[in-house]
C-alpha positions in Angstrom: -18.2 -17.4 -6.4 -15.8 -16.2 -4.4 -15.4 -15.6 -0.7 -14.4 -13.2 2.0 -13.9 -14.6 5.5 -13.2 -11.8 8.1 -12.0 -13.5 11.5 -12.8 -11.4 14.6 -12.0 -12.4 18.0 -10.2 -10.3 21.5 -7.2 -11.4 22.7 -6.0 -11.6 26.1 -2.8 -9.5 27.7 -0.6 -9.8 25.4 2.1 -7.2 23.4 1.2 -5.9 20.2 4.1 -7.4 18.5 3.3 -11.1 19.8 0.2 -11.4 17.9 1.6 -9.8 15.2 4.2 -12.0 14.8 2.0 -14.6 15.6 -0.9 -13.3 12.9 2.2 -13.2 10.2 3.4 -16.8 10.1 0.0 -18.3 10.5 -0.9 -15.7 7.4 2.7 -17.0 5.7 1.1 -20.4 5.7 -2.2 -20.0 4.6 -1.0 -18.2 1.7 1.7 -21.2 1.0 -0.9 -23.6 1.1 -3.5 -21.5 -0.8 -2.3 -18.5 -2.4 -4.9 -16.4 -0.2 -2.9 -12.9 1.4 -4.5 -12.2 4.5 -4.4 -8.5 6.0 -4.6 -8.1 9.8 -6.5 -5.3 11.4 -6.9 -4.0 15.4 -10.1 -2.1 16.3 -9.2 1.5 16.6 -11.9 1.9 19.8 -10.9 -1.0 21.0 -6.9 -2.5 20.9 -7.8 -5.9 22.6 -10.4 -6.4 19.2 -7.9 -7.8 16.3 -9.5 -8.7 12.7 -8.2 -10.7 10.1 -9.6 -10.8 6.3 -9.0 -13.4 3.7 -10.6 -12.1 0.0 -11.2 -13.2 -2.4 -11.3 -17.1 -1.4 -12.3 -19.9 -4.8 -11.6 -22.5 -2.5 -12.8 -23.1 0.6 -12.4 -26.1 1.8 -8.6 -26.5 1.6 -8.7 -22.6 2.8 -10.4 -23.3 6.1 -7.8 -26.3 6.6 -5.2 -24.5 5.4 -6.5 -21.8 8.4 -7.3 -24.4 11.3 -3.7 -26.1 10.3 -1.7 -23.4 10.9 -3.9 -21.7 13.7 -2.8 -25.3 15.8 1.2 -25.3 14.5 1.0 -21.8 15.8 -0.4 -22.2 19.3 -2.7 -19.2 18.3 -5.5 -20.2 21.3 -3.1 -19.1 23.5 -3.4 -15.0 22.5 -7.3 -15.3 23.3 -9.4 -13.6 25.8 -11.2 -16.2 27.8 -13.5 -18.2 26.1 -14.8 -16.1 23.3 -12.6 -17.5 20.4 -12.3 -16.6 17.1 -15.5 -15.6 15.2 -15.2 -15.7 10.8 -18.6 -14.3 9.3 -17.9 -15.4 5.7 -19.5 -12.4 2.3 -19.9 -12.6 -1.2 -20.4 -10.0 -3.8 -24.1 -9.2 -4.1 
């Protein structure tokens, strides 16, 4: 069974290009470690809310470990607004 990961967060006052560059680096690390390619979206009516989508993920534990390691390596938490953090939702096919 594969899982779809939806990760959303609110950004502090940072430039889109800086966020995009950092997320692309994180996603490249995750892809190299797991073969799962991420997508990046920004909320249409709120430019501070972004989402990453990763699917399909069949080997959940190694994927989560690779994602956490990449977030730490690239210092992603410094881009987040306040203490909101990243919110991860996991879905399976109905």
